[in-house]
N, C-alpha and C positions, 0 to 999 in steps of 0.2 A: 387630325383625320385627313386621309387622302382619298382620291377618287380618280379612277382611270375610266375615261369615256368608253362606254360599251353600247353596241346597237340594241335597239329594243328587241326583246325576244318574241318569237311567234306565240300565238295563243295555243297552249297545249291542247291536244285533240280532245282529251276527256273533259277539260274545263269548258271548251267551246261547245261540246255536245250537251253537257248538263245545263250550262247557262242558256243556250238557245232553246232547249226543251222547256225550261222554266219560263222563259220570256214569251213563249208561244201562248201562255195562258192569260196574258194581259198586255198592256202597253209595253212597247220595247223600251228597256231602260236607257236613260240618257248616257250612262257610262259606256254601254255597249255600242250605242250609236256613235259616240265620239271615237271609239277605237275603230269601228268599221269604216267611218267616213273620213276621219282625219288621220288615221294611222299613227305613226310615231311622231306625235305632235311636238313634243319637247325633247330635243336631243340633249344628251348629257353634256356635250361639248359647249353648249350655250351657257352652262352654269359652272364651267370648269374652274373659273377664277375664284369661286367661293370656297374651294377646297385646296389643301396643300398637296405637295408631291410626296410627302412622307407621312407615316402613321398608319393606323389600322384602317382598312377600307371602310368607306362610308356607304350610306344607302344611295341608290341611283337618284340624282337630283331631278332628272327628267321625269321619272315616275312619281317622285314626291310633288313636283309641280302639277302633275295631272291630278293627283289626289287633292291638292290644295284648291284647284279650280273647281273640281266636282264638289268639294266641301263647301265652297262659297255658293255654288249654284243650288245646292240642296239645303243650305243653312244648317250645317252640321257643326257641332263642337269638335274639338280635337279628339276627344274620347270616342264620340260617335263615328267620326271618320275612320279612326283606327279600328273600331269594331267592324265597320263595313269592309275594310280591307281584309280583316281576319275571317269574317264569316259571310260576306256578301259575294255571291257568284258574279254579279255584274262588275264589281270593282276588281275581282280577280281576273275576269275576262279582259277588262280595260288595261290592266297592268301586265298581262301575259303571265299569270302565276298558276302554279299547280293548285289543285283543290286542297291539298294538305299543307300549303304554305302558312306558317304561323303569323305572318305580318310583322308589325313593329309596334313599339310602345308609342303612346300618344304624344310624349314629349318630343319625339323626333320631328313632328310637324312644326312645333314652336321653334325648335332649334334651327330648322331649315329656313323659316321666315326671318329669324334673326340674322342668319348669314346673308340672306338676300339684302336686307336693309343695310347691314354693315358694309356691303360691297356696292351699294347703289343700284341693285338689280331688282328693286321691288316691283317695277313695271315690266320686267322682262317677259314673264309668262303672259301678260295681257298683250304685249306687242306681238309675240309669236302666235298667239291665238287669233288676233285680228288679221295678221298677215295670211294665215292659213284659211280663214273664213273668206277673206277678200279674194284669194286666189281661186276659190271654188265658187265664187259668185254668190255667197250666202249673205254678205253685207256689202253695202255700197259706200262710197265716199260721203262724208257729212255734208249737209246742205243747211239752208236756213229754215228755222222753225220758230214760230211765234210761241211765246210762253207768257204773254201778258195776262191770259185768263185761264191758264191750265195749271194744275197742281204740280209743283216741283218737289219731289220727294227727297228727303235727306237720307244719307247712307248711315243711319244710326238706328239702334234698337229702340222700339217704343218702350217708354218707362212710365210706370205709374208714380204717384207722388212719393210713396215709400221707397221705391227703387231709385228714383232720381236723387233723393237725399242721401241714401246709402252709397250709391255709386259716385256721387260728387265728392263726398267726404273721402272715400277710398282713393279716388284719383288725386286729390290734394295730398293725402298722406304718401302716396307713391312718389309724387313729385318731390316732396320734402325729403323722402328717404334717399333719393338720388342727389338732391341739391345740398342738403345739410343733414346728413345722417346723425352726426354727433349731437347737434342741437335738438333734433327731434327726439332722440333717446332720452334726453333730460327734460324735455318740455311736456311729454305726455307719458302715460303708462304704456310703454311700448309692447310689453308681453300681452297685456289684456287686449289692446287695440289690434295687435297683429292677428289674434284669433277672430276678432269681430269683423275687421275690415280687410283681411287678407284675401278671401275668395271674392270673385266678382258676384254681383247680385243675381246674374242669370245662371249661376252654377249651383244654387240651392233654392229651395221653396220657402217662401215666407210663411209665418204662422197662419194657420187656418182661422184661428179665432180673431174676431175684430178687436177685442180688447187687447190681445197680445200684439197685434199689429200696431195699435195706437201706442202701446208702451214702447215698442221698438222704435217707432217714429220719434218719440220724445227722447229716447236714448241717443238717437242720431242727432237730434236738435241740440241737446246739452253738450255732446261731444264736439259738435261743430263750433258752437260758441266758445268752448274751452280752447279749441285750436286757434280760432281767430283772436282770442284775447292773448294767447301766448305769442302769436306772431306780432302783435301790436304792442308788446311790452317794450320799454326802453332798452332792455338788455338784449333783445332779439335783433339780428342783422336787419337793417332797414330794407335791403333788397328782397327779403323773403315775401313781404307783403305785396311786392310788385309782380310776383310770379303769376302768369295767366291763370293757373289752376286755383290759386288763392283768390284771385279776383272773381272767378266763376263761383267759388264757394260762398263768398260774401254776398254775391247777387242772388244766388239760389236761396240762401238763408233769409235774406230780406224779403223774398217773395213767398217763402213757405212758412216762416216762423214768426212768433212774437216773443219778445223777452221783456219781462217786467222786473225791475230791480227796486227792492225796498230795503229798509234797514234790517228787516227780519230775514229775508231770503231773496233768492233770485228764481223767478218762475218762468219756465219756457213752455209755450203752448203753440199748437199748430194753427195756422190760419184756416178759417172755415172756407168752404167752397165759394161762398159769395164775397169773400174778402180777398180772393186771389186776383192778381193782375190779369188783364185781358190776354187772350191767347197770342195776340200779335206782339206782346211785350214779354211774355213769360218764357224763360229758358226751358227747353225740352230735353237737353242733353248736355253733360259736362264736357263733351268732346267736340261738339259742333255748336258754337254760340250763335250761329245764324239759323239754326233749326227752331221752328215754332210749331205750336199746335194749330192746325187749320181745320175749318169747318165750312162746308159749302154745299148747298143743296142736299143736306141730310147726310153727307159722308164726311168722315173725319180722317185726318192723316197728319203725319209729322213731316214738315218740310220747310220750304222757304216761301214767304209771302210775296207774291208778285203784284204788279201794278193793278191788274184786273181784280185781284182778290181784295186789295186795299179799297178799290172803288166799290166792290160789293159790300164790304164791311161798312163803308161810309153810308151807303144807301139804306142799310138796316138800322142805322142810328136814328134816334129821334131828330126831327128836322131842326130843332133848336141847337143840336150839338154836332151837326155835320160840319166838316172842315171847310173853310173858305179857301180859295186858290192860294192865298198867302200863307196858309198853314195854321191860322188861328181859328179858334172855335167862336162861333157867333152866339152870343147870349140873347135870350129873349128879353125884350124890353118890357118893363112893367109900367 
């Protein structure tokens, strides 16, 4: 695929007229503000090295970068972002498209991100955006900020227990599919598991019935233990069990499931809410092992526990279990 850098097109007159007329009925859309105030923010030439000199022409990388930034700002999936490009007047205005422009397929966005990562340009759009904002005085240079008693949010999606189990197992299978595809195809029922764990957990709705959700959680639990057993067999390559994704899987399963092995059968059950590890120890995401569930002054979030929050947690403990300066717990004498 090739790309010849081209200047950003002017917003067609009809697109500008219709979009501004619609925007007059409510808050001015972010996409239109970006185009009005920042102009041609991402030049094609900045991303030229991600495309070859020959082949069929590709989509404008500058305009794809703008869609990617707006997609992140509005928390849109690839499909939703492509839908906005096709039907949203604000996105057409931002990209300088005619009202009848058909847009592009959602897969174009993932292919564009893959190209950026492959050529080490994953931070290029952010750098260009910060430079433009700084030049217009909209952001200032970084300074010192205390974070000892403020919440530090993690850049991860909040997951409930069912989603955490499914996404953790899916991430482990994806890692093994890249690292040892032949071994994985023989160790697990690949066709069945590909249908069950192929899509991300945020791309489909879990069962509405509580009973069916419990059944699905137990299916995840049994499959996870099956995978861990396969990885730890003598015939499996020893380095598989050292993969970070497998270490996360093992930790999440220890925190979320019980397994009872008897001569008759192997029983897998979920831990009850009161049997779960405390939030400061329990993993909240398979992709960020530092993220934890936080609770302070009635508000909850997923992020990193800071020194002030650890002190707050300590003060809410019974006096007999508050930590000493040396880190050990003091037991009440009898």
